[in-house]
Steps between C-alpha positions, in 0.01 A plus 500: 500500500816329649412520864643218727428405855738291709512359858817423692545143645539673854138611476379175374652321789288701728185329358390778271291385196447750237366544156543806266253617236528760239189645327568747223271755316231525774213753516462603862260779433178349360251380744236257341170374652645152470802613722273662755280174518811286541633714777159513686458117478867428606468728802172320606674157470791626711269625769339167525833320498658701788185546719605424850860407396805613705728614214810476718457121551462414140784252414631703201497824709687322785746383229588854414560580875729204529687623187547834666618352809799350316629837380432684842190693387278607786155342478312793653598755249512281190169302458478296179332692215220238462424523876465872469257468197285241679470720805400799280235293328361375834493863643366685185305219320714605206850532370672836426424629148827637365482432121380212283840309486577537868144403601521183294824381652378588860196284435725209401736562779209496763352180354827310477688654803809533286683833488443675167649824369524688175751727375521733189782352283560828329602653844744219588874537449601187306405166653389389849672254736347359812796503735624553865556874565856614588396825656601732221186486280281808457136467621223747480183314600143614405396803696850622558699764313838429659711181491455271792779306691559161367594210723757235370368135510149559398368411152377726231415545131785716366554657159827550317550848647495337851170653578247294697172469321334278759638430854429136606164440317329784699612851412493634164649838384417813321745439220319215327145592602228369266255770410236543223754576236727196563520276199763221573483321839726278692313298756643326810316178629661391827430211738696317765573148626135400569374616152502218237672581178188424312317790679762742363458351152124533512516850638733625233268363227202647671660834516584500142148392414330765705734785409485430127123452521423836643818698405613341180869436416717200475622315793763231577668333807867595488621331809 
């Protein structure tokens, strides 16, 4: 598979740090006792880790707010993805159960506070570039059936058809939604100025290890 991911210098200058992983040939349907035990233990560890913690004040979470400030994104309506996950965990004593693959990367995102996302490569048109929007892109976020207005100057992950597949590192889309039938996956792992590059390296490898352990397939870091 000749899938490529690129980032413009303009985005890198904002302080965005990002890794891209591709894992091909996964099984997202089979649920094993080993996977269920992993998920249960991981959730319990996260409950202990974030007991009494104000997610909004975590340094990495604040780093995402600072990043959004630079491109004029309103704080109130655009909380970082990891903050949302931590608050859900604290409220429900659990994370949402969507499907095996999504649950795995949500666990890793909550633990590291990095923004993780997954996209079905077979639904992507061509390759993906993380770049500044010019306002002409097409964007149909999850939960919507109609294109939404696109503001120039913000950053997004955009495929070769000029369609946004992830706005900032927050809102994913219907187009590349990962479901039980997805086989080939492109993962985003994004941090900000306060995240050490070593954390992104470790997280990318952890993601490959966990997904291939419980879903099979072959993984590699492509950016």
